[in-house]
C-alpha positions, 0 to 999 in steps of 0.5 A, a space after each residue: 303112562 310110559 309110552 314107547 313110540 315107533 321111534 323108540 323114545 320113552 316119553 314120561 309126563 311130569 305128572 307120571 314122574 311125580 306119581 312114580 316118586 310118590 309111590 316110591 315115597 310110600 313104598 319105602 317109607 321115606 320120612 324126610 319132609 323136604 327132598 329135592 329131585 336128586 334125592 328122589 332119584 337117588 332113593 329110586 336107584 337104591 331099590 333096583 328091584 322095585 316095579 318102577 325101576 324094573 320097568 324103566 330098565 327093561 324099556 331102556 335096555 330095549 331102546 339101547 339095543 336099537 341104537 348104534 354101538 357108539 351113540 352120543 347121549 343128549 343128557 346123562 341117564 342118571 343126572 344125580 350120579 353124573 353130577 356127583 362125578 363132576 358133570 355139569 350141563 354146559 358146553 364142553 361136557 360130552 356123554 357117549 354110550 358105547 356097547 362093549 363086548 363082555 367076557 374074557 379074552 381067548 388067545 388066537 391060536 390054531 387048535 390051541 397050539 401055543 408053542 412054548 413053555 407050559 406057563 404060556 400055554 393057556 388059551 381060554 382063561 386069559 384076562 384082557 389087560 385093559 378095562 372095559 372103560 378104556 376100551 370104550 373110550 378108545 372106540 369113541 375116539 376112533 
């Protein structure tokens, strides 16, 4: 039901989405009679090891790798979470997806010779002082 076309877009019909939500409802024994769409999405994201979400994340991971490192998203990946954080679907709200290099920071010195006191001689186990989020925000602005 979920098809990946040549352009890398994921198309899911409403019937397929309804079936996925029903399978989640049966599998995790959600007993609430009236649940809105956001509540269904929230329950779906609570169980990341489920077959449904594992498949979606695998397809999305492949899709994100095909995009450029800085990419403007038409809508948030998780609308329920975005709305909880203050997102509104109206003009003025912009969402970017940014690829950020992960890992620690290595000091750029030749042959590990830092020249100085022993406290400053670390090369490998240094931590970058800014968060990955701030690095992503700066790269979007540039």
